[in-house]
C-alpha positions as CSV (number, residue, x, y, z in Angstrom):
1,X,0.0,0.0,0.0
2,X,2.8,2.4,0.8
3,X,4.3,2.1,-2.6
4,X,0.9,2.4,-4.4
5,X,0.0,5.8,-2.9
6,X,1.4,9.3,-3.2
7,X,2.6,10.9,0.0
8,X,4.1,14.3,1.0
9,X,5.6,13.0,4.2
10,X,5.8,9.9,6.5
11,X,5.6,10.0,10.3
12,X,6.2,6.6,11.9
13,X,6.9,5.7,15.5
14,X,8.0,2.2,14.8
15,X,7.5,-0.2,17.8
16,X,10.6,-1.0,19.8
17,X,11.2,-4.6,18.6
18,X,13.6,-6.1,16.1
19,X,11.0,-6.8,13.4
20,X,9.5,-3.3,13.4
21,X,13.0,-1.7,13.8
22,X,14.4,-3.4,10.8
23,X,11.3,-2.8,8.7
24,X,11.4,0.9,9.7
25,X,15.0,1.3,8.6
26,X,14.1,-0.1,5.1
27,X,11.0,2.1,4.7
28,X,12.6,5.3,6.0
29,X,15.6,4.7,3.7
30,X,13.3,4.3,0.7
31,X,11.1,7.4,1.4
32,X,13.7,9.8,2.9
33,X,16.8,8.9,0.8
34,X,15.6,7.3,-2.5
35,X,12.3,9.2,-2.9
36,X,13.5,12.4,-1.1
37,X,10.4,12.7,0.9
38,X,10.1,14.3,4.4
39,X,10.0,11.7,7.1
40,X,10.1,11.5,10.9
41,X,12.3,10.0,12.1
42,X,14.7,11.0,9.4
43,X,16.8,8.2,7.9
44,X,19.9,9.9,9.4
45,X,18.6,9.8,13.0
46,X,16.9,6.4,12.8
47,X,19.9,4.6,11.2
48,X,21.7,4.6,14.6
49,X,18.6,4.1,16.7
50,X,19.0,1.3,19.3
51,X,22.3,0.4,17.8
52,X,25.2,1.0,20.2
53,X,27.8,-0.2,17.8
54,X,26.8,2.2,15.1
55,X,26.6,5.0,17.7
56,X,30.1,4.1,19.0
57,X,31.7,4.5,15.5
58,X,29.7,7.7,14.9
59,X,30.5,9.3,18.2
60,X,34.2,8.6,17.8
61,X,34.2,10.1,14.3
62,X,32.5,13.2,15.6
63,X,34.6,13.5,18.8
64,X,31.6,13.2,21.0
65,X,32.7,12.3,24.6
66,X,31.7,8.8,25.7
67,X,33.0,6.2,28.2
68,X,36.0,4.3,26.9
69,X,34.6,1.5,24.8
70,X,36.0,-1.6,23.1
71,X,34.2,-3.8,20.6
72,X,35.4,-7.2,19.4
73,X,34.2,-9.5,16.7
74,X,36.8,-12.2,17.5
75,X,36.7,-14.4,20.6
76,X,40.5,-14.7,21.0
77,X,41.0,-10.9,20.7
78,X,38.2,-10.3,23.3
79,X,39.8,-12.7,25.8
80,X,43.2,-11.3,25.3
81,X,41.8,-7.8,26.0
82,X,40.2,-9.0,29.2
83,X,43.5,-10.5,30.4
84,X,45.0,-7.0,30.6
85,X,41.9,-5.1,31.8
86,X,40.8,-3.5,35.0
87,X,37.6,-4.6,36.6
88,X,34.7,-4.0,37.1
89,X,33.7,-3.5,33.5
90,X,30.4,-3.0,31.8
91,X,29.2,-5.3,29.0
92,X,26.3,-4.5,26.7
93,X,24.5,-5.9,23.6
94,X,24.2,-3.5,20.7
95,X,20.4,-3.5,21.0
96,X,18.0,-3.5,23.9
97,X,16.2,-1.4,26.5
98,X,15.6,-0.9,30.2
99,X,19.1,-2.1,31.2
100,X,18.1,-5.6,30.2
101,X,21.1,-5.8,27.8
102,X,23.6,-4.4,30.3
103,X,25.7,-6.1,33.0
104,X,28.8,-5.8,35.2
105,X,31.8,-8.1,35.0
106,X,33.7,-8.1,38.3
107,X,36.8,-10.2,37.3
108,X,38.5,-11.9,34.4
109,X,36.8,-15.3,35.1
110,X,33.4,-13.7,34.7
111,X,34.5,-11.9,31.6
112,X,35.9,-15.0,29.9
113,X,32.8,-17.0,30.7
114,X,30.7,-14.2,29.2
115,X,32.8,-14.1,26.0
116,X,32.7,-17.9,25.6
117,X,28.9,-17.8,25.7
118,X,28.5,-14.9,23.3
119,X,30.7,-16.6,20.7
120,X,28.9,-20.0,21.1
121,X,25.2,-20.2,21.8
122,X,24.8,-16.4,22.3
123,X,23.3,-14.2,25.1
124,X,19.6,-13.3,25.4
125,X,18.7,-9.6,25.2
126,X,15.6,-7.5,25.9
127,X,13.8,-9.3,23.0
128,X,13.6,-13.1,22.9
129,X,13.9,-13.0,19.1
130,X,17.2,-11.2,19.2
131,X,20.3,-13.0,20.5
132,X,23.7,-11.3,21.0
133,X,26.1,-13.5,19.1
134,X,29.5,-13.0,17.4
135,X,30.5,-9.7,19.1
136,X,31.1,-8.2,22.5
137,X,30.8,-4.6,23.6
138,X,32.8,-3.6,26.7
139,X,32.7,-0.2,28.4
140,X,34.5,1.3,31.3
141,X,32.6,1.4,34.6
142,X,32.2,5.0,35.7
143,X,32.1,4.8,39.5
144,X,30.3,7.1,41.8
145,X,27.1,7.7,39.7
146,X,23.8,7.2,41.6
147,X,22.0,7.3,38.3
148,X,22.1,9.0,34.9
149,X,20.5,11.9,33.1
150,X,18.0,11.8,30.2
151,X,17.9,15.0,28.3
152,X,15.7,15.8,25.3
153,X,16.9,18.4,22.8
154,X,14.8,20.2,20.2
155,X,16.2,21.9,17.1
156,X,15.0,25.4,18.2
157,X,17.4,25.5,21.2
158,X,15.1,24.2,23.9
159,X,15.9,21.3,26.1
160,X,14.3,19.4,29.0
161,X,15.1,16.3,31.0
162,X,15.5,14.6,34.4
163,X,17.7,12.5,36.6
164,X,17.1,8.7,36.6
165,X,18.1,7.0,39.8
166,X,19.7,3.6,39.7
167,X,17.6,0.5,40.3
168,X,17.7,-0.6,43.9
169,X,20.8,-2.6,44.5
170,X,22.1,-2.1,40.9
171,X,24.4,0.3,39.1
172,X,22.0,0.9,36.1
173,X,19.2,3.4,35.9
174,X,17.4,2.7,32.6
175,X,14.0,1.0,33.2
176,X,14.0,1.7,37.0
177,X,11.3,4.4,36.8
178,X,12.6,6.3,39.8
179,X,13.1,9.8,38.4
180,X,14.0,13.2,40.0
181,X,13.3,16.6,38.5
182,X,16.7,18.1,39.4
183,X,17.8,21.4,37.8
184,X,20.0,20.6,34.9
185,X,23.6,21.9,34.9
186,X,24.5,24.4,32.1
187,X,27.6,22.3,31.2
188,X,25.3,19.3,30.7
189,X,22.9,21.2,28.5
190,X,25.8,22.6,26.5
191,X,27.2,19.2,25.8
192,X,23.8,17.9,24.7
193,X,23.3,20.9,22.4
194,X,26.7,20.6,20.9
195,X,26.1,16.9,20.3
196,X,22.7,17.6,18.8
197,X,24.4,19.9,16.3
198,X,27.0,17.4,15.4
199,X,24.3,14.8,14.7
200,X,22.5,17.1,12.3
201,X,20.2,19.2,14.6
202,X,17.3,16.8,14.2
203,X,13.8,18.1,15.3
204,X,14.2,16.2,18.5
205,X,16.4,13.5,20.1
206,X,17.1,12.2,23.6
207,X,20.4,11.7,25.2
208,X,21.6,9.6,28.2
209,X,24.6,10.9,30.1
210,X,26.8,10.2,33.1
211,X,29.4,12.3,34.9
212,X,32.9,11.1,35.6
213,X,35.7,13.1,37.3
214,X,33.9,16.3,36.4
215,X,33.3,15.5,32.8
216,X,30.0,14.5,31.1
217,X,30.0,11.3,29.0
218,X,27.3,10.4,26.5
219,X,26.1,6.8,26.7
220,X,23.3,6.7,24.1
221,X,21.2,8.9,21.7
222,X,17.7,8.0,20.6
223,X,15.2,9.6,18.2
224,X,12.3,7.6,19.7
225,X,12.2,7.8,23.5
226,X,8.7,8.0,24.9
227,X,5.7,10.2,25.2
228,X,6.4,13.8,25.9
229,X,3.0,14.2,27.6
230,X,3.6,11.3,29.9
231,X,4.0,11.9,33.7
232,X,7.7,11.3,33.5
233,X,8.1,14.5,31.3
234,X,5.1,16.6,32.5
235,X,7.0,18.1,35.5
236,X,10.4,18.7,33.8
237,X,11.5,22.2,33.2
238,X,12.3,23.6,29.8
239,X,15.6,25.4,29.2
240,X,16.3,27.8,26.3
241,X,19.8,28.3,25.0
242,X,20.7,32.0,24.9
243,X,24.4,31.7,24.2
244,X,27.3,29.3,24.9
245,X,26.8,27.8,28.4
246,X,23.9,30.2,29.1
247,X,20.5,28.6,29.5
248,X,17.3,30.2,30.9
249,X,14.3,28.3,32.3
250,X,11.4,29.0,30.0
251,X,7.8,28.0,29.2
252,X,6.1,26.6,26.1
253,X,2.7,27.6,25.0
254,X,1.1,24.2,24.2
255,X,1.4,20.7,25.5
256,X,4.7,19.0,24.7
257,X,3.3,16.7,22.0
258,X,1.7,19.6,20.1
259,X,5.0,21.6,20.6
260,X,6.9,18.8,18.9
261,X,4.4,18.5,16.0
262,X,4.5,22.3,15.5
263,X,8.3,22.3,15.4
264,X,8.3,19.4,13.0
265,X,6.0,21.1,10.6
266,X,8.0,24.3,10.8
267,X,11.2,22.4,10.0
268,X,9.4,21.1,6.9
269,X,8.2,24.6,5.9
270,X,4.6,23.7,6.4
271,X,3.9,26.0,9.3
272,X,5.0,29.6,10.2
């Protein structure tokens, strides 16, 4: 049906599962790149969605600060790396959600056992149909964080977000649901804004960040991240960028979903 109709634009919030994600990548590429139609998400922003390996390569190319990360597609190379590593260490699958694909390795024995499984029968991830197999993704453990920050950035210079506390007894925050509406630091907002520009100043994207030894580190970026009108966002403050490292708390005239739609239409030249 999509190919038999004429469209001016395509808006699609594909479900967060492997089948929908892979189909969305194909459809968005066709419409946005091959047919040159307006889409949300754009192919550029969706091509790295829920793909930590793709984001790692892109962040490195764009000099976006992130925790030290190593990716291996060879079992022997992965084990050799662990032999000379400092623990604890974070492991992740490239896809997933809610910290279900993230764990902590406390020593070499645990690390070797993990590598052996990934390169044999594989490791389960957030989705039963998606198995991590044939690669490992290691990341330095940034100690001292009681949670992380989720910041949403809009193309007009407005940002909003909150602090996500770690799950009880764990060192991961995603999926815990315990959020705090702390005031966001200007240095945090500036890094998000700078990152947003490097990624093409999309209409909207969300960013997850941690702080380590005074510096902010980006752990993930997402173009699909939840309902802006949901309770988790309804109490967050909006910040407006005035100049470098200067952000003022501001208000928006409509609800957050309508604000996003209006901004999207303006970016397409369909609204003043």
